[in-house]
C-alpha positions as CSV (number, residue, x, y, z in Angstrom):
1,M,29.9,-53.6,17.8
2,R,29.7,-50.7,20.2
3,D,25.9,-50.6,20.4
4,A,25.6,-54.4,21.0
5,L,27.0,-53.5,24.4
6,A,24.5,-50.7,25.2
7,H,23.4,-52.5,28.4
8,R,27.0,-52.2,29.8
9,G,26.8,-48.5,29.3
10,P,23.4,-46.9,28.7
11,D,24.4,-43.3,29.7
12,A,26.6,-42.3,26.7
13,C,28.6,-43.6,23.8
14,G,31.7,-42.6,21.8
15,L,33.7,-43.6,18.8
16,W,37.2,-42.8,17.6
17,S,39.1,-44.1,14.6
18,D,42.1,-43.5,12.4
19,P,41.3,-45.0,9.0
20,A,44.9,-44.3,7.7
21,V,46.3,-46.7,10.3
22,G,43.3,-49.1,10.4
23,I,42.4,-48.7,14.1
24,G,39.0,-48.0,15.8
25,L,38.0,-47.8,19.4
26,A,34.4,-47.5,20.7
27,H,32.8,-47.2,24.1
28,R,29.5,-47.4,26.0
29,R,29.5,-45.5,29.2
30,L,28.0,-46.3,32.6
31,S,28.7,-43.1,34.5
32,I,30.0,-43.7,38.0
33,L,32.7,-41.1,38.5
34,D,32.8,-37.6,37.1
35,L,29.4,-37.6,35.4
36,S,30.4,-34.7,33.2
37,E,31.7,-34.8,29.6
38,N,35.2,-34.9,31.1
39,G,34.7,-38.6,31.6
40,A,33.6,-39.4,28.1
41,Q,35.4,-42.1,26.1
42,P,37.3,-43.0,24.0
43,M,39.5,-40.6,25.8
44,H,42.8,-38.9,24.7
45,C,45.6,-38.1,27.1
46,A,46.7,-34.5,27.5
47,S,49.5,-34.8,24.9
48,G,47.2,-36.6,22.4
49,R,49.6,-39.6,22.2
50,F,47.4,-42.2,23.8
51,V,43.7,-43.1,23.2
52,I,41.8,-45.5,25.5
53,T,38.5,-47.3,25.7
54,Y,38.2,-48.8,29.2
55,N,35.7,-50.7,31.3
56,G,36.1,-50.8,35.1
57,E,37.3,-48.8,38.1
58,I,40.8,-47.8,39.4
59,Y,40.0,-47.6,43.1
60,N,43.3,-45.8,44.1
61,F,42.8,-43.2,41.4
62,A,42.8,-40.3,43.9
63,E,46.2,-41.4,45.3
64,L,47.6,-41.7,41.8
65,H,46.0,-38.4,40.8
66,R,47.8,-36.6,43.6
67,E,51.1,-38.3,42.8
68,L,50.9,-37.3,39.1
69,E,49.9,-33.8,40.0
70,R,53.1,-33.4,42.0
71,T,55.1,-34.3,38.9
72,G,53.4,-31.4,37.0
73,Y,50.6,-33.3,35.2
74,R,47.4,-31.2,34.8
75,F,44.0,-32.9,34.8
76,R,40.8,-31.7,33.0
77,G,38.4,-33.6,35.3
78,H,38.5,-36.1,38.2
79,C,37.6,-39.4,36.7
80,D,39.8,-42.5,37.0
81,T,40.0,-42.9,33.2
82,E,42.0,-39.8,32.9
83,V,44.3,-40.9,35.8
84,L,44.9,-44.3,34.1
85,L,45.8,-42.5,30.8
86,A,48.2,-40.2,32.6
87,A,49.8,-43.1,34.5
88,C,50.4,-45.0,31.2
89,E,51.8,-41.9,29.6
90,S,54.0,-40.9,32.6
91,W,55.3,-44.3,33.7
92,G,54.7,-46.7,30.9
93,V,51.9,-49.3,30.6
94,R,53.3,-52.1,32.7
95,P,54.5,-49.9,35.6
96,A,51.1,-48.1,35.6
97,L,49.3,-51.5,35.8
98,E,51.5,-52.6,38.6
99,R,50.5,-49.5,40.6
100,C,46.8,-49.6,39.8
101,N,44.4,-51.1,42.3
102,G,41.3,-52.0,40.4
103,M,39.1,-54.1,38.1
104,F,39.4,-53.3,34.4
105,A,39.7,-54.3,30.8
106,F,41.0,-51.8,28.4
107,A,42.4,-51.1,24.9
108,L,45.1,-48.5,24.7
109,W,46.4,-47.1,21.4
110,D,49.8,-45.5,21.3
111,R,49.6,-43.1,18.3
112,Q,53.3,-42.4,18.3
113,K,54.5,-46.0,18.2
114,R,51.4,-47.4,16.5
115,R,51.1,-50.0,19.2
116,L,47.9,-51.5,20.7
117,Y,47.7,-52.7,24.3
118,L,45.0,-54.9,25.6
119,A,45.0,-55.4,29.4
120,R,42.9,-57.1,32.0
121,D,42.8,-56.8,35.8
122,R,44.7,-59.2,38.1
123,M,41.9,-61.5,39.2
124,G,39.7,-61.4,36.0
125,E,36.8,-59.3,37.3
126,K,36.2,-57.6,33.9
127,P,36.1,-59.6,30.6
128,L,38.1,-59.1,27.5
129,Y,37.7,-61.3,24.3
130,Y,39.9,-61.0,21.2
131,G,40.0,-62.8,17.9
132,W,41.7,-62.8,14.5
133,M,39.6,-62.2,11.5
134,P,40.8,-62.1,7.9
135,E,41.1,-58.3,8.1
136,G,42.9,-58.2,11.5
137,L,42.2,-58.2,15.2
138,I,38.8,-57.5,16.9
139,F,38.2,-57.3,20.6
140,A,35.4,-56.5,23.0
141,S,33.9,-57.0,26.5
142,E,31.4,-59.5,25.3
143,L,31.0,-61.9,22.3
144,K,27.8,-60.3,21.1
145,S,30.0,-57.4,19.8
146,F,31.8,-60.0,17.6
147,R,28.6,-61.1,16.0
148,A,28.0,-57.5,14.9
149,C,31.2,-57.6,12.9
150,P,30.3,-58.4,9.3
151,T,33.2,-60.8,8.7
152,F,32.9,-62.8,11.9
153,R,32.3,-66.5,11.5
154,A,30.4,-68.0,14.5
155,E,31.9,-71.5,14.3
156,I,31.7,-73.6,17.5
157,D,35.0,-74.8,18.9
158,R,34.1,-78.4,19.8
159,E,36.9,-78.8,22.3
160,A,35.7,-75.8,24.2
161,L,32.2,-77.2,24.1
162,A,33.5,-80.5,25.6
163,L,35.0,-78.5,28.4
164,Y,31.7,-76.7,29.0
165,L,29.8,-80.0,29.2
166,Q,32.2,-81.2,31.9
167,Y,32.5,-78.0,34.0
168,Q,29.4,-75.9,33.3
169,Y,31.5,-73.0,31.9
170,I,34.3,-72.5,29.4
171,P,37.6,-72.0,31.2
172,E,40.1,-69.4,30.0
173,P,41.7,-68.9,27.6
174,F,39.2,-70.8,25.5
175,S,35.9,-69.5,24.1
176,I,33.0,-71.1,22.4
177,Y,34.1,-69.9,19.0
178,K,37.1,-70.9,17.0
179,N,39.8,-68.2,16.6
180,V,38.5,-66.3,19.7
181,R,40.3,-66.2,23.0
182,K,39.8,-64.6,26.5
183,L,42.7,-62.6,27.7
184,P,43.8,-64.2,30.9
185,P,43.7,-62.3,34.2
186,G,46.7,-60.2,35.0
187,C,47.9,-60.1,31.4
188,T,48.5,-57.7,28.6
189,L,48.6,-58.3,24.9
190,S,50.7,-55.9,22.9
191,L,51.0,-55.7,19.1
192,T,51.7,-53.4,16.1
193,T,50.3,-53.4,12.6
194,A,53.6,-55.1,11.5
195,M,52.6,-58.2,13.6
196,A,49.4,-59.0,11.6
197,G,49.3,-62.7,10.9
198,Q,51.8,-63.4,13.7
199,P,50.0,-62.6,16.9
200,P,52.1,-62.5,20.1
201,G,51.0,-64.3,23.2
202,P,49.7,-62.7,26.4
203,E,52.3,-61.5,28.9
204,P,51.6,-61.4,32.7
205,Y,52.3,-58.3,34.7
206,W,51.0,-60.1,37.9
207,S,50.8,-63.8,38.7
208,L,48.6,-65.4,41.3
209,K,50.9,-68.5,41.0
210,R,53.9,-66.4,42.1
211,V,51.9,-64.7,44.8
212,A,50.7,-68.0,46.2
213,E,54.1,-69.7,46.1
214,R,55.8,-66.7,47.8
215,G,53.0,-66.6,50.4
216,L,53.4,-70.3,51.2
217,R,57.2,-70.0,51.5
218,C,57.1,-66.9,53.6
219,S,54.0,-67.3,55.7
220,L,53.2,-64.7,58.4
221,E,54.7,-65.1,61.8
222,C,52.2,-63.3,64.0
223,S,49.6,-64.0,66.6
224,E,46.0,-65.0,65.7
225,T,44.8,-61.6,67.0
226,E,47.3,-59.7,64.9
227,A,46.2,-61.7,61.8
228,I,42.6,-60.9,62.5
229,D,43.4,-57.2,63.0
230,E,45.3,-57.0,59.8
231,L,42.7,-58.7,57.7
232,E,40.0,-56.4,59.1
233,R,42.2,-53.4,58.3
234,L,42.8,-54.5,54.7
235,L,39.2,-55.3,54.2
236,R,38.0,-52.0,55.6
237,R,40.4,-50.2,53.3
238,S,39.3,-52.3,50.3
239,I,35.6,-51.7,51.0
240,G,36.1,-48.0,51.6
241,L,37.8,-47.6,48.2
242,R,34.9,-49.5,46.6
243,M,32.3,-47.3,48.1
244,V,33.7,-44.2,46.4
245,A,31.3,-43.1,43.6
246,D,29.3,-40.2,42.4
247,V,26.1,-42.4,42.3
248,P,24.3,-44.5,45.0
249,V,26.1,-47.6,46.2
250,G,24.6,-50.7,47.8
251,A,25.5,-54.3,48.7
252,F,24.4,-57.8,48.0
253,L,23.6,-59.7,51.3
254,S,22.9,-63.5,51.4
255,G,23.5,-63.9,55.1
256,G,26.6,-66.0,54.6
257,I,30.1,-65.4,55.9
258,D,31.4,-63.5,52.9
259,S,28.6,-61.1,52.2
260,S,27.8,-60.5,55.8
261,T,31.5,-59.5,56.5
262,V,31.5,-57.1,53.6
263,V,28.2,-55.5,54.7
264,A,29.3,-55.3,58.4
265,L,32.5,-53.5,57.5
266,A,30.7,-51.3,54.9
267,Q,28.2,-50.3,57.5
268,A,31.1,-49.6,59.9
269,E,32.6,-47.3,57.3
270,S,29.4,-45.5,56.4
271,S,27.6,-42.7,58.2
272,R,24.3,-43.8,56.8
273,P,22.5,-47.1,56.6
274,V,23.9,-49.1,53.7
275,K,21.3,-50.3,51.2
276,T,21.4,-54.1,51.1
277,F,19.5,-56.6,48.9
278,S,18.7,-60.3,49.0
279,I,16.6,-62.9,47.2
280,G,14.6,-65.7,48.8
281,F,12.9,-68.9,47.6
282,A,10.1,-70.7,49.4
283,E,11.6,-74.1,49.0
284,R,13.2,-75.5,52.1
285,G,17.0,-75.6,52.0
286,Y,17.3,-72.8,49.4
287,D,16.1,-69.8,51.4
288,E,18.9,-67.6,52.8
289,A,16.7,-64.5,52.9
290,V,15.7,-65.1,56.5
291,A,19.3,-65.2,57.6
292,A,20.1,-62.1,55.5
293,K,17.2,-60.2,57.0
294,A,18.5,-61.1,60.6
295,V,22.0,-59.9,59.7
296,A,20.6,-56.7,58.1
297,A,18.5,-56.0,61.2
298,H,21.4,-56.4,63.5
299,L,23.7,-54.1,61.5
300,G,20.9,-51.6,60.8
301,T,21.1,-51.6,57.0
302,D,18.4,-50.3,54.7
303,H,17.3,-53.8,53.6
304,T,15.2,-54.9,50.6
305,E,14.3,-58.6,50.0
306,L,12.3,-60.3,47.2
307,Y,10.9,-63.8,47.3
308,V,10.8,-65.4,43.9
309,T,8.4,-68.0,42.7
310,P,9.3,-70.8,40.2
311,A,7.3,-68.9,37.6
312,E,9.2,-65.7,38.1
313,A,12.5,-67.6,38.0
314,M,11.4,-69.4,34.8
315,A,10.6,-66.0,33.2
316,T,14.3,-65.1,33.4
317,I,15.5,-68.2,31.6
318,P,15.0,-66.9,28.0
319,L,17.3,-64.0,29.1
320,M,20.2,-66.3,29.9
321,P,21.6,-66.7,26.4
322,T,21.4,-63.0,25.9
323,L,23.3,-62.3,29.1
324,Y,25.9,-65.1,28.6
325,D,27.2,-65.1,25.1
326,E,28.7,-68.5,25.7
327,P,26.9,-71.6,27.1
328,F,26.9,-71.1,30.8
329,A,25.2,-73.4,33.3
330,D,25.9,-72.3,36.9
331,N,22.2,-72.3,38.0
332,S,22.9,-69.5,40.5
333,Q,22.9,-67.3,37.4
334,I,19.2,-67.0,38.0
335,P,19.2,-65.6,41.6
336,T,22.3,-63.5,40.7
337,Y,20.4,-61.8,37.9
338,L,17.3,-61.3,40.0
339,V,19.2,-59.7,42.9
340,A,21.1,-57.5,40.5
341,K,17.8,-56.4,38.9
342,L,16.4,-55.7,42.4
343,A,19.4,-53.7,43.4
344,R,19.4,-51.6,40.2
345,Q,16.0,-50.1,41.2
346,S,17.8,-48.3,44.0
347,V,21.6,-48.1,43.2
348,K,24.0,-48.0,40.4
349,V,26.9,-49.8,42.1
350,S,26.8,-52.8,44.4
351,I,29.5,-54.5,46.4
352,S,29.6,-58.3,46.7
353,G,31.3,-61.0,48.7
354,D,32.6,-63.1,45.8
355,G,36.1,-64.5,46.3
356,G,36.0,-65.2,50.0
357,D,35.6,-69.0,49.4
358,E,38.6,-69.2,47.1
359,L,40.9,-67.2,49.4
360,F,40.0,-68.6,52.8
361,G,39.0,-72.2,52.1
362,G,35.2,-72.1,51.9
363,Y,34.3,-75.0,49.6
364,N,33.8,-78.5,50.9
365,R,36.5,-79.7,48.5
366,H,39.0,-77.6,50.4
367,W,38.5,-78.9,53.9
368,Q,36.5,-82.2,53.5
369,G,38.8,-83.1,50.6
370,S,41.8,-82.6,52.9
371,R,40.4,-85.1,55.3
372,V,39.8,-87.7,52.6
373,W,43.3,-87.0,51.2
374,A,44.8,-87.5,54.6
375,L,42.9,-90.8,55.0
376,R,44.1,-91.9,51.5
377,R,47.7,-91.4,52.6
378,W,47.3,-93.9,55.5
379,L,45.5,-96.5,53.4
380,P,47.7,-99.1,51.7
381,P,47.6,-98.8,47.8
382,G,45.9,-102.2,47.6
383,I,42.9,-100.9,49.5
384,R,42.5,-97.5,47.7
385,T,41.2,-99.0,44.4
386,P,38.7,-101.3,46.0
387,A,37.5,-98.4,48.1
388,A,37.0,-96.3,45.0
389,V,35.1,-99.1,43.2
390,A,32.8,-99.6,46.2
391,A,32.1,-95.8,46.4
392,N,31.3,-95.6,42.7
393,T,28.9,-98.6,43.0
394,L,27.1,-97.1,45.9
395,A,26.8,-93.8,44.1
396,K,24.5,-95.5,41.5
397,L,22.0,-96.5,44.1
398,P,18.8,-94.5,44.4
399,A,18.9,-91.9,47.2
400,A,22.6,-92.3,47.6
401,P,24.8,-89.1,48.1
402,A,26.1,-89.7,44.6
403,R,28.2,-86.6,44.3
404,K,30.1,-87.1,47.6
405,L,30.7,-90.8,46.8
406,S,32.0,-90.0,43.4
407,K,34.4,-87.4,44.8
408,F,35.6,-89.9,47.4
409,A,36.4,-92.4,44.6
410,I,38.3,-89.7,42.7
411,L,40.5,-88.9,45.7
412,M,41.1,-92.6,46.3
413,R,42.4,-93.1,42.8
414,A,44.4,-89.9,42.4
415,R,48.1,-90.0,42.0
416,S,48.8,-86.4,43.0
417,T,47.0,-83.2,44.1
418,G,47.9,-81.5,40.8
419,A,46.1,-84.2,38.8
420,V,43.0,-84.4,41.0
421,Y,41.4,-81.0,40.6
422,K,39.9,-81.4,37.1
423,D,38.3,-84.6,38.1
424,L,36.9,-83.2,41.4
425,V,35.1,-80.3,39.8
426,A,33.9,-82.1,36.6
427,D,30.3,-83.1,36.4
428,R,29.6,-86.8,36.8
429,E,30.0,-89.1,33.8
430,P,26.7,-89.5,32.0
431,P,25.4,-93.0,31.1
432,G,27.0,-92.7,27.6
433,P,28.9,-90.3,25.3
434,L,27.3,-86.8,25.6
435,M,28.7,-85.4,22.4
436,T,28.5,-87.1,19.0
437,D,32.3,-86.6,18.6
438,G,33.3,-85.4,22.1
439,P,37.1,-85.1,22.3
440,R,38.2,-87.2,25.3
441,A,41.7,-85.6,25.7
442,V,40.5,-82.0,25.7
443,R,41.2,-81.7,29.5
444,D,44.9,-82.1,28.7
445,R,44.8,-78.9,26.7
446,W,43.3,-77.0,29.6
447,E,46.5,-76.3,31.6
448,I,46.4,-75.4,35.3
449,P,50.0,-74.5,36.3
450,P,50.8,-76.6,39.4
451,L,51.5,-74.9,42.7
452,E,54.9,-75.9,44.0
453,D,55.2,-77.5,47.5
454,A,51.6,-76.9,48.4
455,D,49.4,-79.0,50.8
456,F,46.2,-80.5,49.4
457,A,43.8,-77.7,50.5
458,H,46.0,-74.8,49.2
459,S,46.5,-76.7,45.9
460,I,42.8,-76.9,45.4
461,M,42.1,-73.3,46.6
462,Y,44.7,-72.1,44.1
463,S,43.2,-74.1,41.2
464,D,39.8,-72.7,42.1
465,A,41.1,-69.1,42.2
466,I,42.7,-69.3,38.7
467,T,39.9,-71.3,37.0
468,Y,36.5,-71.5,38.6
469,L,36.6,-67.9,40.1
470,P,37.3,-66.0,36.8
471,G,35.7,-68.5,34.5
472,D,32.4,-69.1,36.4
473,I,31.9,-66.9,39.5
474,L,33.1,-63.6,38.0
475,V,31.5,-64.2,34.6
476,K,28.2,-64.9,36.4
477,V,28.4,-61.7,38.4
478,D,29.7,-59.4,35.6
479,R,27.1,-60.5,33.0
480,A,24.2,-60.5,35.5
481,T,24.9,-57.1,36.9
482,M,26.0,-55.4,33.7
483,G,23.0,-56.9,32.0
484,V,20.9,-54.5,34.1
485,S,23.5,-51.7,33.9
486,L,24.7,-52.2,37.5
487,E,28.4,-52.2,38.4
488,A,29.5,-54.9,40.9
489,R,32.6,-54.4,43.0
490,T,34.4,-57.3,44.9
491,P,36.4,-56.2,47.9
492,Y,38.0,-59.6,48.6
493,L,39.7,-59.4,45.2
494,D,41.8,-56.4,46.1
495,H,45.3,-57.6,45.3
496,Q,46.5,-56.6,48.7
497,V,43.8,-58.8,50.4
498,V,44.7,-61.6,48.0
499,E,48.4,-61.4,48.8
500,F,47.7,-61.2,52.5
501,A,45.4,-64.3,52.4
502,W,48.1,-66.4,50.8
503,Q,50.5,-65.5,53.6
504,L,48.2,-66.9,56.2
505,P,48.8,-70.4,57.5
506,L,46.2,-73.0,56.7
507,S,45.2,-73.3,60.4
508,L,43.8,-69.7,60.2
509,K,41.7,-70.6,57.2
510,I,40.4,-74.2,57.9
511,R,39.9,-75.2,61.5
512,P,37.4,-78.0,61.6
513,P,34.4,-77.9,61.9
514,W,34.7,-74.4,60.5
515,S,36.0,-73.1,57.2
516,K,37.1,-69.5,56.7
517,Y,38.2,-69.3,60.3
518,V,40.0,-66.0,60.3
519,L,37.2,-64.4,58.3
520,R,34.7,-65.6,60.8
521,Q,36.7,-64.0,63.6
522,V,36.5,-60.6,61.8
523,L,32.7,-61.0,61.4
524,Y,32.1,-62.1,65.0
525,R,33.4,-58.7,66.1
526,H,30.3,-57.2,64.3
527,V,27.6,-59.9,64.2
528,P,26.6,-62.4,66.9
529,R,27.8,-66.0,66.2
530,A,24.2,-67.2,66.6
531,L,23.3,-65.4,63.3
532,I,26.2,-66.8,61.4
533,D,27.2,-70.3,62.5
534,R,25.1,-72.6,60.3
535,P,25.9,-75.0,57.4
536,K,26.9,-73.4,54.1
537,Q,24.0,-73.3,51.6
538,G,25.4,-71.5,48.5
539,F,23.4,-69.2,46.3
540,S,21.4,-71.5,44.1
541,V,17.9,-72.6,43.1
542,P,16.1,-76.0,43.4
543,I,16.7,-76.8,39.7
544,G,16.4,-80.6,40.3
545,E,12.9,-80.3,41.8
546,W,11.8,-77.6,39.3
547,L,12.8,-79.8,36.3
548,R,10.4,-82.5,37.6
549,G,7.7,-79.9,38.3
550,P,7.1,-76.4,37.0
551,M,10.0,-76.5,34.4
552,R,9.2,-80.0,33.1
553,E,7.3,-78.9,30.0
554,W,9.9,-76.3,29.0
555,A,12.7,-78.9,29.5
556,E,10.9,-81.7,27.7
557,D,10.5,-79.4,24.7
558,L,14.2,-78.6,24.5
559,L,15.2,-82.2,25.2
560,G,13.0,-83.7,22.4
561,E,14.9,-86.1,20.2
562,S,14.5,-84.0,17.0
563,R,15.8,-80.8,18.7
564,L,18.7,-82.7,20.2
565,K,19.7,-83.9,16.8
566,Q,19.9,-80.4,15.4
567,G,23.5,-79.3,14.8
568,G,24.9,-82.7,15.3
569,V,26.5,-81.8,18.6
570,L,24.7,-83.9,21.3
571,N,24.0,-87.6,21.5
572,P,20.1,-87.8,21.9
573,K,20.3,-91.3,23.3
574,T,22.5,-90.3,26.2
575,V,20.5,-87.1,27.0
576,R,17.1,-88.9,26.9
577,A,18.4,-91.6,29.2
578,M,19.5,-88.9,31.7
579,W,16.1,-87.2,31.4
580,R,14.2,-90.4,32.1
581,Q,16.4,-91.3,35.1
582,H,16.0,-87.8,36.5
583,L,12.2,-87.8,36.2
584,S,11.9,-91.2,37.8
585,G,14.2,-90.3,40.6
586,A,16.6,-93.2,39.8
587,R,19.5,-90.7,39.4
588,E,20.0,-87.0,40.1
589,W,21.1,-85.3,36.9
590,R,20.2,-81.7,37.6
591,N,23.7,-80.4,36.7
592,G,24.2,-82.4,33.6
593,L,20.7,-81.7,32.4
594,W,21.0,-77.9,33.1
595,N,24.3,-78.0,31.1
596,V,22.4,-79.4,28.1
597,L,19.4,-77.1,28.5
598,M,21.5,-74.0,28.7
599,L,23.4,-75.2,25.6
600,Q,20.2,-75.8,23.7
601,S,18.8,-72.4,24.7
602,W,22.1,-70.7,23.7
603,R,22.2,-72.5,20.3
604,E,18.7,-71.7,19.4
605,H,19.0,-68.0,20.4
606,W,22.2,-67.4,18.5
607,K,21.3,-69.9,15.7
608,V,24.6,-71.8,15.8
């Protein structure tokens, strides 16, 4: 199980077990801080009471180190793992977690009380799976470890699969396998050997729902300039903490608002040019490398870019099932992996701009959705349904903006903001049932706790932050980077930045025609508007065009009727109809087809 994760930690490995109790901890090390043996894991605390195996970084470890030293604690080295152990021993697990600023997943064994703690960071940057086998509990950072366990049964959870086919990823706490769950962000799981067979549920030590509701109730009363100043201060501190390492650190740069702000502030904090990395595509509308290069030139970073051909992108596709142990179909997985691979040639740590959209209103559904929702409120109920029907009819016409029209129809029919999110982010309905026995009611089991007294935009931003961000964005980044033994750090997800963002009024986030207004104002202090103010592109590849061109033969092979019938999961008739419509240009099914193709590739690789 340990060595199945060698890519996450190629520098060293460790193993500790207590056969008398029936507990074992293993670790693969990616050395970032304290490269000596003092940082080896699994690690014991000074008294020997606690043992830990841990993935991640505690960014305020130096501050905690000083505080613990003042109480008389003596450290062997200067790594954050030892500080985390000392904090748990000195203050208790939950108080230690509440004081830690970091990204992490860990298993901590209390030898005295014979109690195991599993814990995950507040926003879900680091993964943690757990499952019950006949012999007891197993847990790991990735599911490929589970498959190395002799008693593990890789049985597909069809309800989780139905969620995947609708949303392109499997949301937490579900996993693709039965009896396996993801520990939700901001939670711990605590159990003893006496609890075998009666597992407890996860317990939150931090809640984004509480943070968001408190922020909306007690929004900041300050001037716009004061808000911009404070956001820049918090981001500078967050970025400064994330640049601490005993190995080279770089940054991903797409040229968009989020990554450009991170790089601008990182360069302001650094005495040397920051190493930055970007990926470009020749296809018009998908190339952000030009914008990234201009930003890098203005800031004076040490910039590296790579233009990728369809053939080079296709060469990465066989790797996707090995990186993502579950079916995963966000097609930006390809450029994310490629830019991670590029960065790893020069650095061991890279900071990224992920999380800015969810915190500051960067997606179209946040601000354009608000406009449609406001329009809906003014329309009489008798007009909303005909408007939705008309939009859905138009969406089926060739060359129509089908996705926008479908979303308009969803908003016209919605009863409440709480009910609309799952429909807004789901893929469009295919021309027939996609699964042979697809459970229709599965979305009702996927619970998104509603945000009390929130306007439309904040309600959708919150839903994105607790579902799409940890389930899609952070999974994509973690697996792509760790797949090449690179650690990614995300300054926007510092919990102090998150808590501040939720105290800002909506007018400082969305101010048409611009989204992320307050973040733009921070960036304008460092980069000219002319380099920044342009339509949002996103970090994706032209999958629709490639499926009709250089990827057609590969896709046709996986979408053959005989291969679709294998496993009895997919309905070949529906999939073949989608494929024909896409090839002819009658309908655009790039997302739906990519879902199926990634599922087919995953099933064939893992033989399930």
